[in-house]
Structure formats: structure tokens, C-alpha cells
LUMLUMRO-771966 format. One record per atom (N, C-alpha, C): residue in three letters; x, y, z. Coordinates in steps of 0.1 Angstrom, whole numbers, padded with zeros to 4 digits, always signed. Layout:
N
ALAXYZ/...
END
This chain:
311
MET+1610+0342-0490/MET+1619+0347-0496/MET+1615+0365-0496/LYS+1623+0374-0486/LYS+1616+0384-0486/LYS+1624+0394-0503/LYS+1609+0396-0510/LYS+1612+0405-0520/LYS+1617+0421-0514/ASP+1630+0426-0519/ASP+1634+0443-0515/ASP+1622+0451-0526/LYS+1619+0457-0520/LYS+1606+0468-0525/LYS+1614+0481-0533/VAL+1612+0483-0544/VAL+1617+0493-0553/VAL+1607+0503-0551/LYS+1618+0516-0546/LYS+1611+0529-0546/LYS+1613+0539-0559/VAL+1600+0539-0564/VAL+1601+0547-0576/VAL+1599+0559-0575/TYR+1606+0568-0579/TYR+1605+0585-0578/TYR+1598+0596-0583/THR+1585+0599-0581/THR+1581+0605-0586/THR+1578+0623-0580/PRO+1583+0628-0593/PRO+1582+0643-0591/PRO+1572+0652-0585/ASN+1577+0661-0572/ASN+1570+0668-0567/ASN+1562+0679-0575/LYS+1550+0673-0578/LYS+1538+0680-0587/LYS+1540+0697-0586/LYS+1544+0704-0577/LYS+1546+0720-0572/LYS+1558+0720-0579/ASN+1568+0714-0578/ASN+1573+0716-0583/ASN+1577+0720-0598/LYS+1570+0708-0606/LYS+1572+0707-0619/LYS+1564+0718-0618/ILE+1555+0722-0612/ILE+1546+0735-0619/ILE+1555+0747-0622/LYS+1564+0748-0608/LYS+1569+0759-0613/LYS+1579+0759-0621/SER+1591+0748-0626/SER+1597+0747-0633/SER+1593+0749-0648/ALA+1577+0748-0648/ALA+1572+0745-0663/ALA+1570+0760-0665/ASN+1567+0770-0657/ASN+1562+0783-0658/ASN+1571+0796-0655/TRP+1587+0792-0649/TRP+1591+0799-0644/TRP+1597+0807-0663/GLN+1601+0803-0672/GLN+1602+0807-0684/GLN+1590+0822-0681/PHE+1573+0818-0687/PHE+1560+0827-0688/PHE+1565+0837-0680/TRP+1570+0833-0668/TRP+1569+0845-0656/TRP+1584+0857-0666/VAL+1595+0852-0668/VAL+1606+0857-0672/VAL+1601+0866-0681/ILE+1588+0861-0694/ILE+1589+0867-0707/ILE+1578+0881-0704/ILE+1570+0879-0692/ILE+1558+0886-0688/ILE+1562+0897-0679/ALA+1574+0899-0676/ALA+1583+0905-0660/ALA+1584+0918-0664/LEU+1592+0922-0681/LEU+1593+0937-0682/LEU+1581+0943-0687/PRO+1575+0938-0693/PRO+1562+0947-0696/PRO+1552+0943-0683/MET+1551+0938-0673/MET+1548+0939-0657/MET+1556+0949-0656/ILE+1564+0952-0653/ILE+1574+0965-0646/ILE+1572+0977-0653/TYR+1570+0975-0668/TYR+1571+0986-0675/TYR+1556+0994-0673/ALA+1544+0984-0678/ALA+1530+0992-0668/ALA+1531+0994-0656/PHE+1539+0988-0644/PHE+1534+0992-0634/PHE+1546+1009-0633/VAL+1553+1008-0640/VAL+1563+1020-0631/VAL+1559+1036-0641/PHE+1552+1028-0654/PHE+1544+1041-0664/PHE+1530+1043-0665/ALA+1523+1038-0655/ALA+1507+1035-0659/ALA+1501+1032-0644/TYR+1509+1031-0635/TYR+1501+1030-0622/TYR+1507+1040-0610/VAL+1519+1040-0616/VAL+1526+1048-0605/VAL+1526+1065-0611/PRO+1521+1069-0619/PRO+1520+1084-0622/PRO+1503+1083-0623/MET+1494+1076-0614/MET+1483+1080-0611/MET+1482+1081-0596/ALA+1490+1086-0593/ALA+1489+1091-0580/ALA+1490+1109-0586/GLY+1492+1112-0597/GLY+1492+1124-0601/GLY+1477+1128-0604/ILE+1469+1117-0599/ILE+1455+1124-0600/ILE+1447+1135-0591/LEU+1461+1129-0577/LEU+1456+1143-0568/LEU+1453+1159-0572/MET+1467+1158-0579/MET+1465+1175-0583/MET+1454+1177-0588/ALA+1445+1170-0596/ALA+1430+1179-0600/ALA+1425+1183-0584/PHE+1421+1178-0578/PHE+1418+1187-0565/PHE+1423+1194-0554/GLU+1438+1196-0560/GLU+1444+1208-0552/GLU+1451+1217-0561/ASP+1457+1225-0552/ASP+1460+1239-0561/ASP+1477+1240-0561/TYR+1477+1226-0570/TYR+1491+1220-0569/TYR+1504+1236-0573/SER+1512+1227-0563/SER+1527+1233-0561/SER+1538+1224-0561/PRO+1545+1227-0574/PRO+1562+1219-0573/PRO+1568+1217-0562/ARG+1568+1229-0555/ARG+1574+1233-0542/ARG+1568+1224-0528/LYS+1558+1224-0528/LYS+1546+1215-0518/LYS+1543+1202-0522/GLY+1545+1197-0535/GLY+1544+1185-0538/GLY+1526+1182-0538/PHE+1524+1167-0542/PHE+1514+1159-0541/PHE+1507+1160-0527/PHE+1515+1158-0517/PHE+1507+1159-0504/PHE+1507+1172-0497/GLY+1514+1182-0499/GLY+1518+1193-0495/GLY+1510+1207-0499/SER+1502+1202-0514/SER+1498+1213-0521/SER+1485+1214-0508/ASP+1472+1231-0510/ASP+1463+1232-0505/ASP+1455+1223-0515/TRP+1443+1217-0506/TRP+1433+1210-0515/TRP+1421+1218-0518/VAL+1416+1219-0531/VAL+1407+1225-0531/VAL+1395+1218-0538/GLY+1393+1204-0537/GLY+1382+1199-0539/GLY+1380+1201-0558/LEU+1362+1202-0558/LEU+1357+1198-0569/LEU+1360+1214-0577/LYS+1368+1220-0574/LYS+1371+1236-0578/LYS+1368+1240-0593/TYR+1380+1227-0597/TYR+1384+1226-0609/TYR+1376+1223-0621/PHE+1372+1210-0615/PHE+1359+1207-0626/PHE+1349+1215-0622/GLU+1342+1221-0615/GLU+1331+1229-0620/GLU+1337+1240-0630/GLN+1349+1248-0628/GLN+1355+1259-0636/GLN+1357+1249-0648/PHE+1361+1239-0649/PHE+1362+1234-0667/PHE+1345+1231-0672/LEU+1334+1227-0664/LEU+1323+1225-0671/LEU+1313+1228-0674/THR+1323+1246-0665/THR+1309+1255-0668/THR+1316+1270-0672/SER+1326+1265-0680/SER+1332+1278-0687/SER+1331+1278-0702/ARG+1329+1289-0712/ARG+1320+1286-0724/ARG+1334+1279-0732/SER+1348+1287-0729/SER+1358+1274-0741/SER+1356+1257-0737/SER+1356+1255-0724/SER+1353+1242-0722/SER+1343+1237-0730/VAL+1335+1243-0729/VAL+1318+1234-0735/VAL+1321+1233-0751/ASN+1327+1241-0756/ASN+1333+1240-0772/ASN+1340+1232-0769/ILE+1351+1232-0763/ILE+1362+1217-0765/ILE+1357+1205-0762/ILE+1346+1204-0753/ILE+1339+1193-0752/ILE+1336+1186-0768/LYS+1326+1199-0768/LYS+1319+1195-0784/LYS+1328+1191-0794/ASN+1336+1197-0796/ASN+1346+1192-0807/ASN+1352+1181-0805/THR+1356+1177-0796/THR+1363+1162-0791/THR+1351+1152-0794/PHE+1336+1153-0787/PHE+1329+1146-0789/PHE+1325+1144-0810/ILE+1325+1152-0813/ILE+1320+1148-0828/ILE+1334+1148-0836/LEU+1346+1155-0837/LEU+1358+1147-0846/LEU+1361+1127-0838/GLY+1355+1124-0824/GLY+1358+1114-0823/GLY+1342+1105-0830/ALA+1333+1112-0828/ALA+1324+1102-0834/ALA+1323+1099-0850/TYR+1328+1111-0857/TYR+1331+1112-0871/TYR+1340+1100-0874/ASN+1351+1102-0868/ASN+1364+1094-0869/ASN+1359+1078-0867/LEU+1349+1076-0855/LEU+1343+1067-0853/LEU+1340+1060-0864/LEU+1324+1064-0870/LEU+1319+1065-0882/LEU+1327+1058-0896/VAL+1340+1064-0900/VAL+1349+1064-0907/VAL+1351+1052-0905/ASN+1357+1050-0895/ASN+1370+1041-0893/ASN+1368+1029-0890/PHE+1356+1030-0883/PHE+1349+1012-0882/PHE+1348+1005-0889/PRO+1338+1010-0904/PRO+1332+0996-0906/PRO+1344+0997-0920/ILE+1346+1009-0925/ILE+1352+1001-0939/ILE+1363+0997-0936/PRO+1374+0992-0928/PRO+1382+0983-0924/PRO+1376+0965-0925/ILE+1363+0964-0920/ILE+1356+0956-0921/ILE+1354+0949-0934/VAL+1350+0963-0947/VAL+1348+0961-0956/VAL+1358+0958-0969/LEU+1369+0963-0960/LEU+1388+0963-0967/LEU+1391+0951-0964/ALA+1386+0938-0957/ALA+1390+0925-0945/ALA+1381+0916-0958/VAL+1370+0921-0956/VAL+1360+0911-0965/VAL+1370+0913-0978/ALA+1367+0922-0984/ALA+1372+0925-0998/ALA+1386+0915-1000/ILE+1398+0918-0993/ILE+1408+0910-0997/ILE+1405+0894-0994/ASN+1399+0891-0983/ASN+1399+0872-0979/ASN+1391+0870-0996/GLU+1384+0881-1002/GLU+1375+0871-1011/GLU+1387+0873-1025/ILE+1401+0881-1023/ILE+1406+0879-1034/ILE+1413+0870-1041/GLY+1409+0862-1050/GLY+1411+0845-1049/GLY+1434+0842-1051/SER+1438+0850-1061/SER+1449+0849-1060/SER+1458+0853-1051/GLN+1470+0846-1044/GLN+1476+0847-1030/GLN+1485+0859-1030/ARG+1492+0859-1043/ARG+1500+0870-1046/ARG+1491+0885-1049/PHE+1483+0889-1060/PHE+1476+0900-1056/PHE+1472+0901-1041/LYS+1467+0894-1031/LYS+1464+0894-1021/LYS+1468+0901-1010/LYS+1481+0897-1014/LYS+1491+0898-1005/LYS+1496+0911-1007/SER+1499+0919-1021/SER+1502+0924-1021/SER+1493+0940-1020/VAL+1478+0935-1019/VAL+1469+0948-1014/VAL+1470+0946-1003/GLN+1474+0937-0995/GLN+1473+0939-0976/GLN+1487+0948-0977/MET+1497+0942-0983/MET+1508+0950-0979/MET+1506+0964-0982/VAL+1502+0969-0992/VAL+1499+0983-0997/VAL+1487+0987-0987/THR+1482+0983-0984/THR+1471+0991-0974/THR+1477+0990-0963/TYR+1487+0982-0954/TYR+1492+0982-0945/TYR+1504+0992-0942/ALA+1512+0991-0951/ALA+1524+1002-0954/ALA+1523+1015-0943/PRO+1513+1023-0948/PRO+1506+1037-0948/PRO+1505+1040-0930/TYR+1507+1025-0922/TYR+1506+1027-0913/TYR+1520+1032-0901/PHE+1536+1026-0907/PHE+1543+1027-0901/PHE+1549+1040-0909/ILE+1541+1048-0913/ILE+1547+1067-0917/ILE+1543+1071-0900/SER+1552+1075-0896/SER+1549+1088-0886/SER+1544+1096-0886/ILE+1539+1099-0876/ILE+1529+1111-0875/ILE+1530+1126-0875/VAL+1542+1126-0878/VAL+1551+1140-0884/VAL+1552+1140-0898/VAL+1556+1135-0902/VAL+1557+1129-0912/VAL+1545+1133-0927/LEU+1533+1123-0914/LEU+1520+1123-0928/LEU+1515+1138-0928/VAL+1514+1143-0914/VAL+1512+1156-0917/VAL+1521+1170-0924/GLY+1529+1168-0924/GLY+1543+1169-0932/GLY+1536+1165-0945/MET+1536+1156-0952/MET+1530+1154-0966/MET+1518+1161-0968/MET+1507+1157-0959/MET+1495+1169-0965/MET+1498+1177-0964/MET+1506+1188-0956/MET+1504+1200-0960/MET+1512+1207-0970/GLN+1523+1197-0974/GLN+1528+1201-0987/GLN+1522+1198-1000/MET+1515+1188-1001/MET+1504+1183-1009/MET+1500+1192-1011/MET+1487+1198-1001/MET+1478+1208-1001/MET+1479+1222-0993/ASP+1492+1227-0997/ASP+1498+1239-0995/ASP+1487+1252-1005/GLN+1484+1263-1001/GLN+1480+1268-1011/GLN+1480+1274-1028/ARG+1496+1270-1022/ARG+1503+1282-1036/ARG+1510+1274-1044/THR+1519+1261-1038/THR+1523+1248-1045/THR+1520+1241-1047/GLY+1511+1234-1034/GLY+1508+1222-1035/GLY+1501+1215-1048/ILE+1501+1204-1047/ILE+1497+1196-1060/ILE+1486+1200-1061/ILE+1478+1199-1053/ILE+1460+1193-1052/ILE+1460+1208-1058/ASN+1464+1222-1049/ASN+1460+1235-1052/ASN+1460+1236-1070/VAL+1472+1231-1077/VAL+1478+1236-1087/VAL+1468+1225-1094/LEU+1465+1211-1096/LEU+1458+1208-1103/LEU+1441+1215-1101/LEU+1440+1221-1091/LEU+1421+1226-1097/LEU+1424+1240-1101/GLU+1433+1248-1103/GLU+1436+1257-1106/GLU+1440+1252-1124/ASN+1443+1245-1124/ASN+1445+1241-1142/ASN+1428+1236-1146/ILE+1419+1236-1138/ILE+1406+1231-1140/ILE+1400+1241-1140/GLY+1409+1252-1133/GLY+1394+1269-1132/GLY+1390+1267-1119/ILE+1398+1261-1108/ILE+1390+1259-1094/ILE+1400+1274-1087/ASP+1395+1283-1086/ASP+1404+1285-1067/ASP+1412+1276-1059/PRO+1424+1283-1056/PRO+1430+1274-1045/PRO+1425+1274-1030/ILE+1423+1264-1025/ILE+1418+1263-1013/ILE+1431+1261-0999/ASN+1429+1272-0991/ASN+1432+1271-0981/ASN+1430+1262-0971/PHE+1431+1245-0974/PHE+1430+1235-0965/PHE+1430+1233-0952/PHE+1441+1235-0945/PHE+1445+1238-0929/PHE+1439+1248-0924/GLY+1436+1256-0938/GLY+1433+1274-0927/GLY+1412+1277-0924/GLU+1403+1262-0935/GLU+1395+1262-0937/GLU+1390+1255-0926/PRO+1381+1259-0913/PRO+1378+1250-0905/PRO+1365+1240-0906/LYS+1360+1245-0919/LYS+1351+1233-0923/LYS+1360+1220-0932/ILE+1369+1223-0927/ILE+1377+1216-0941/ILE+1388+1203-0926/PHE+1391+1209-0915/PHE+1398+1201-0906/PHE+1395+1191-0907/ARG+1383+1182-0898/ARG+1377+1174-0890/ARG+1379+1163-0901/HIS+1377+1170-0914/HIS+1370+1156-0929/HIS+1389+1153-0932/LEU+1400+1166-0932/LEU+1414+1160-0935/LEU+1419+1147-0920/TYR+1413+1154-0909/TYR+1420+1147-0895/TYR+1411+1127-0899/VAL+1399+1129-0901/VAL+1391+1115-0902/VAL+1397+1108-0914/TRP+1398+1114-0927/TRP+1401+1109-0936/TRP+1422+1102-0942/SER+1426+1112-0934/SER+1442+1110-0936/SER+1439+1096-0924/ASN+1433+1099-0915/ASN+1435+1082-0907/ASN+1425+1076-0911/LEU+1422+1071-0919/LEU+1419+1060-0925/LEU+1428+1058-0935/TRP+1434+1066-0944/TRP+1443+1060-0952/TRP+1454+1054-0944/GLN+1454+1060-0934/GLN+1468+1055-0926/GLN+1464+1043-0920/GLN+1450+1038-0912/GLN+1450+1028-0900/GLN+1443+1022-0911/ALA+1435+1020-0921/ALA+1425+1006-0925/ALA+1435+0998-0924/GLY+1443+0996-0931/GLY+1454+0982-0937/GLY+1455+0974-0920/TYR+1458+0985-0911/TYR+1461+0978-0898/TYR+1446+0970-0888/SER+1440+0982-0891/SER+1427+0980-0887/SER+1421+0969-0890/ALA+1426+0961-0902/ALA+1418+0948-0911/ALA+1426+0936-0911/ILE+1437+0941-0900/ILE+1441+0928-0899/ILE+1433+0916-0890/ILE+1431+0920-0879/ILE+1419+0913-0867/ILE+1412+0907-0874/TYR+1400+0919-0884/TYR+1392+0906-0894/TYR+1394+0902-0902/ILE+1409+0901-0910/ILE+1412+0892-0915/ILE+1414+0876-0907/ALA+1424+0874-0897/ALA+1422+0870-0891/ALA+1412+0858-0887/ALA+1401+0866-0885/ALA+1392+0864-0879/ALA+1382+0856-0890/LEU+1385+0862-0904/LEU+1376+0852-0913/LEU+1386+0844-0917/ALA+1396+0839-0913/ALA+1408+0827-0915/ALA+1400+0818-0910/GLY+1392+0818-0897/GLY+1389+0805-0888/GLY+1377+0804-0892/VAL+1370+0812-0906/VAL+1353+0808-0910/VAL+1355+0791-0915/SER+1349+0781-0906/SER+1346+0769-0915/SER+1344+0769-0928/PRO+1354+0762-0939/PRO+1351+0760-0949/PRO+1339+0752-0950/GLU+1334+0744-0943/GLU+1326+0737-0946/GLU+1309+0749-0949/LEU+1305+0755-0944/LEU+1296+0763-0943/LEU+1295+0771-0956/LYS+1308+0772-0962/LYS+1304+0781-0977/LYS+1305+0774-0988/GLU+1309+0759-0980/GLU+1305+0747-0995/GLU+1292+0744-0992/ALA+1284+0746-0978/ALA+1274+0744-0981/ALA+1265+0755-0988/ALA+1268+0770-0983/ALA+1262+0777-0990/ALA+1266+0776-1004/VAL+1272+0772-1012/VAL+1277+0772-1027/VAL+1264+0760-1033/MET+1268+0750-1027/MET+1261+0737-1026/MET+1240+0743-1028/ASP+1241+0758-1017/ASP+1229+0757-1020/ASP+1224+0770-1027/GLY+1235+0772-1038/GLY+1233+0781-1046/GLY+1237+0797-1039/ALA+1240+0798-1031/ALA+1242+0816-1026/ALA+1253+0819-1033/SER+1251+0834-1041/SER+1256+0844-1045/SER+1269+0847-1036/ARG+1279+0851-1043/ARG+1294+0856-1034/ARG+1289+0864-1024/LEU+1281+0872-1027/LEU+1277+0883-1018/LEU+1272+0877-1007/LYS+1257+0873-1014/LYS+1254+0863-0995/LYS+1260+0853-0989/ARG+1268+0847-0996/ARG+1281+0841-0989/ARG+1281+0851-0976/ILE+1291+0862-0982/ILE+1298+0869-0972/ILE+1292+0872-0962/ILE+1275+0878-0966/ILE+1263+0883-0958/ILE+1262+0875-0947/HIS+1251+0860-0950/HIS+1250+0851-0943/HIS+1260+0842-0941/VAL+1272+0844-0944/VAL+1282+0832-0934/VAL+1294+0839-0928/ASP+1301+0847-0934/ASP+1315+0855-0937/ASP+1314+0861-0921/ILE+1300+0876-0924/ILE+1296+0885-0911/ILE+1289+0877-0898/PRO+1282+0867-0901/PRO+1280+0862-0885/PRO+1289+0852-0879/CYS+1303+0849-0886/CYS+1307+0844-0881/CYS+1318+0850-0873/ILE+1327+0868-0880/ILE+1331+0874-0872/ILE+1327+0880-0866/LEU+1308+0882-0865/LEU+1302+0896-0854/LEU+1302+0897-0841/PRO+1315+0884-0832/PRO+1316+0885-0819/PRO+1328+0892-0820/THR+1335+0895-0830/THR+1346+0902-0830/THR+1343+0915-0833/ILE+1334+0917-0841/ILE+1335+0928-0848/ILE+1325+0937-0837/ILE+1319+0933-0828/ILE+1311+0939-0812/ILE+1317+0944-0803/ILE+1333+0934-0802/ILE+1341+0937-0793/ILE+1350+0947-0798/MET+1351+0948-0810/MET+1359+0964-0811/MET+1349+0973-0815/LEU+1342+0971-0817/LEU+1330+0981-0814/LEU+1330+0989-0800/ILE+1328+0980-0789/ILE+1332+0985-0775/ILE+1338+0994-0773/LEU+1352+0983-0777/LEU+1365+0994-0778/LEU+1369+1003-0781/GLN+1362+1006-0795/GLN+1363+1021-0801/GLN+1355+1030-0796/CYS+1341+1024-0792/CYS+1331+1036-0786/CYS+1338+1041-0771/GLY+1344+1032-0763/GLY+1349+1039-0754/GLY+1362+1045-0755/ASN+1366+1047-0769/ASN+1378+1057-0765/ASN+1372+1069-0778/ILE+1363+1071-0776/ILE+1359+1085-0787/ILE+1364+1096-0785/VAL+1362+1097-0769/VAL+1368+1111-0765/VAL+1383+1113-0764/ASN+1391+1100-0764/ASN+1402+1101-0765/ASN+1410+1102-0778/ILE+1405+1116-0780/ILE+1418+1116-0796/ILE+1430+1122-0794/GLY+1434+1117-0804/GLY+1455+1118-0804/GLY+1457+1129-0799/PHE+1471+1136-0794/PHE+1472+1149-0795/PHE+1481+1152-0804/ASP+1486+1145-0806/ASP+1500+1147-0820/ASP+1495+1151-0828/LYS+1485+1141-0832/LYS+1484+1151-0850/LYS+1473+1163-0850/VAL+1465+1161-0843/VAL+1454+1170-0838/VAL+1467+1186-0836/PHE+1472+1184-0829/PHE+1480+1194-0823/PHE+1491+1197-0834/LEU+1492+1188-0847/LEU+1504+1193-0854/LEU+1497+1199-0866/MET+1483+1195-0869/MET+1472+1202-0876/MET+1469+1218-0870/GLN+1467+1219-0861/GLN+1461+1235-0855/GLN+1469+1244-0860/ASN+1458+1253-0857/ASN+1466+1267-0862/ASN+1450+1279-0860/ASN+1460+1288-0862/ASN+1450+1304-0856/ASN+1438+1301-0863/LEU+1438+1298-0873/LEU+1426+1299-0884/LEU+1415+1286-0878/ASN+1419+1276-0877/ASN+1410+1264-0874/ASN+1410+1260-0863/MET+1415+1269-0854/MET+1412+1265-0835/MET+1400+1260-0831/ASP+1389+1265-0837/ASP+1377+1268-0829/ASP+1369+1256-0832/VAL+1376+1246-0841/VAL+1371+1235-0843/VAL+1382+1225-0839/SER+1394+1227-0839/SER+1408+1217-0838/SER+1410+1216-0822/GLU+1404+1223-0815/GLU+1405+1226-0800/GLU+1401+1211-0794/VAL+1405+1203-0788/VAL+1397+1193-0780/VAL+1404+1197-0770/ILE+1399+1183-0763/ILE+1405+1177-0748/ILE+1422+1180-0742/SER+1427+1168-0753/SER+1444+1165-0753/SER+1452+1176-0755/THR+1445+1187-0766/THR+1455+1197-0767/THR+1452+1209-0759/TYR+1441+1208-0752/TYR+1438+1223-0747/TYR+1447+1215-0732/VAL+1450+1205-0726/VAL+1452+1205-0714/VAL+1469+1203-0714/TYR+1472+1201-0727/TYR+1483+1210-0728/TYR+1491+1222-0726/ARG+1478+1228-0732/ARG+1479+1243-0733/ARG+1481+1249-0720/VAL+1470+1246-0719/VAL+1470+1253-0698/VAL+1480+1246-0689/GLY+1477+1227-0687/GLY+1491+1224-0680/GLY+1504+1227-0681/ILE+1510+1226-0696/ILE+1525+1229-0697/ILE+1523+1239-0701/VAL+1521+1246-0710/VAL+1524+1263-0711/VAL+1517+1268-0702/SER+1511+1271-0697/SER+1504+1279-0689/SER+1507+1278-0676/GLY+1511+1268-0672/GLY+1517+1259-0658/GLY+1505+1256-0644/ASN+1490+1252-0653/ASN+1476+1254-0644/ASN+1479+1238-0644/PHE+1482+1233-0635/PHE+1489+1221-0635/PHE+1474+1210-0626/GLY+1465+1220-0617/GLY+1455+1213-0611/GLY+1442+1210-0621/PHE+1438+1226-0631/PHE+1431+1225-0639/PHE+1427+1216-0648/SER+1443+1214-0657/SER+1442+1203-0670/SER+1445+1191-0662/THR+1450+1188-0652/THR+1447+1176-0648/THR+1433+1171-0639/ALA+1423+1180-0642/ALA+1407+1178-0639/ALA+1403+1176-0650/ALA+1409+1180-0665/ALA+1405+1180-0678/ALA+1406+1168-0684/GLY+1419+1166-0679/GLY+1421+1148-0684/GLY+1416+1138-0675/LEU+1412+1140-0665/LEU+1406+1131-0652/LEU+1390+1133-0663/PHE+1387+1142-0662/PHE+1373+1142-0669/PHE+1368+1132-0678/GLN+1382+1138-0691/GLN+1383+1126-0701/GLN+1383+1111-0703/SER+1391+1107-0691/SER+1393+1098-0685/SER+1377+1090-0680/LEU+1372+1099-0673/LEU+1360+1093-0665/LEU+1348+1087-0678/VAL+1347+1097-0684/VAL+1339+1099-0701/VAL+1339+1085-0704/SER+1353+1082-0708/SER+1352+1073-0716/SER+1351+1061-0709/PHE+1353+1061-0694/PHE+1350+1047-0685/PHE+1335+1043-0692/VAL+1332+1055-0688/VAL+1312+1053-0685/VAL+1309+1050-0696/LEU+1317+1058-0708/LEU+1313+1055-0724/LEU+1313+1036-0728/LEU+1325+1030-0719/LEU+1329+1018-0722/LEU+1322+1007-0715/VAL+1319+1009-0706/VAL+1306+1003-0695/VAL+1291+1001-0700/ILE+1288+1016-0706/ILE+1274+1015-0714/ILE+1274+1011-0722/VAL+1280+1006-0731/VAL+1281+1004-0749/VAL+1281+0986-0747/ASN+1294+0983-0735/ASN+1295+0968-0729/ASN+1280+0960-0726/GLN+1273+0971-0717/GLN+1263+0961-0710/GLN+1256+0964-0721/VAL+1248+0974-0731/VAL+1238+0977-0744/VAL+1241+0961-0748/SER+1260+0961-0755/SER+1260+0952-0759/SER+1257+0933-0754/LYS+1261+0932-0743/LYS+1250+0920-0734/LYS+1241+0916-0738/LYS+1234+0930-0736/LYS+1218+0923-0738/LYS+1212+0926-0750/VAL+1220+0932-0759/VAL+1209+0929-0773/VAL+1220+0914-0783/ALA+1234+0921-0782/ALA+1240+0909-0792/ALA+1248+0895-0784/GLU+1242+0895-0766/GLU+1251+0884-0760/GLU+1265+0885-0765/THR+1274+0893-0761/THR+1288+0897-0766/THR+1295+0910-0759/SER+1302+0904-0748/SER+1307+0915-0741/SER+1318+0916-0738/LEU+1326+0924-0734/LEU+1337+0923-0723/LEU+1340+0914-0713/TRP+1333+0917-0708/TRP+1326+0910-0693/TRP+1316+0908-0694/
END
């Protein structure tokens, strides 16, 4: 007697993979479209750096001038001072705002009380949500030469009022340390997350060996989060010349212009205000190229020295 063969249905693997992944593509579709429209499509504007751009003629109809604007930007006295200001402000900002969030993260991680730890983290993280415009407005009110609370306190102890926003020597300190107050808590989050992944067994072994809290931080915590620290350092080194436009522009005035004018604000003044689109695009493209070169150099150095890199 012949037995009937029973066919077992096996779903197509390709269809299974497609049905399992469509949700993922739906989720990332909008960010991808946004990045394409607002990050990649505008890159056609780079052509303006090599053209005597005219809005009437457009990108492909304007007269080609080659590297003319790059030569003008790199040889003019004002541009040399602007590049110097950008590098100094960026390096100072990196020197202060890179290591201190690491110290803050380690300190928060060592707090025993969970309630106190959450309170400290919330207090340090909250300033990040303050608008740049509001932050600069607060600074101006507090440091006003006549009515600012800081100058009032200085007068009470016999010190003459200080024009904080009008003194060129103070501008960089105001920019960098106000940045630290606003962003330290936010920057520390990634290090706190990395510290949460440190093996408790390593800490227990260090305690058994008689290591103090400071030694446990130096020999256990820091080595475990070192790859994260190096990656963040590489990214921040690549952004040394990418000084944000909004805060610098809001803090600028005629008295501190010699030290506060950076590439981003210069591009705005020359390109938008003066209408010299080709020259300002060349300056902006130079800034992006320098950032890219710095990123590649720091990444290669890190790859050879610490064996950790972005690629």
C-alpha cells in the first residue's frame, strides 16, 4: 500500500527576511530623506567657491574663477587673524570641555546614594536645554557694567566694574567656561554609560588587593572606558575649527571683534550681509577641509598609538 506524501510548507527565506526588516526601513526612511535633502543636495552649492556666482545665472551658468577666492581668503590680513582666532578658541574649548566631563562622570559614578546621584546628574544636565539666546541674555544681564549682579558684588568689595563683553581678553574665557557650564552634564552622559559597563569583578579584585578608591579609578575605571575617551577625542579634534555661529555672533560687538571674529561669523558677514557668495563659500569650504584633515590625522595617530580609531 502506497503512503501519501505529506508536503511540508517551508516559507521562503527571502520573503521572511523582507517581512522582518520592513519596519526597520520605515523607521530610518525619514532621517535618511532628511539627511539627503538637507545635507547632500545642498552640496551642489560648493560650486560657488569656484565661481563668480550670480543668483540670476545660477550654479551652472556663473563665470568660473577657479581658486581665486581661496587665494584671496588665505592671503588677506583679516583672514589670517580670523583663522588664528578660530584655532585658538577651538583649541581652548577642547582643552577645557573635553577632560572635565570625564572627571564629572567618574565623580557621579562614585556617588553611593542613588537619589543624590540622580539629583547631581539632573542639575548638571539641565543647562543643556537652555537656548543659546537665553544663555547669552542671562550672561549679559549678570555681567552688565552698571546693574549686573557680578559687578555689584565687585563694587561692594572695592573693585571697579568690569566691562566683560567689551574686554577682548575676557571674551574667550566667557565663551569657553559658559560652554562648560551648559554642556558638561550632557557630555558626561556617554562616559557614565561606559562606566556602567565596567565589570564589577574587576573592582572586587582591586578591593581585595587593597586598592584605594583613587587607585581603582585610575587602574580599573579609566582603562575600561579608554576606547570611548579616544573616540570622543578624535571627533572633538575634528571639530576644533567648527566653532558654532550662534553663540559667537550673539556675544560679538565692536569692542571684542578682534578676538571674536571666527570663520563661521565671517562667512555670514561676507556672504549674507555683503552678498559675496563665492568668497564666503570658499571660506566655509576651507573650514570643512581643515576639519576633515584634522579628523584623518588624529584618527591615524590614535590608530598607531592606542590601537583605537574610527576606521
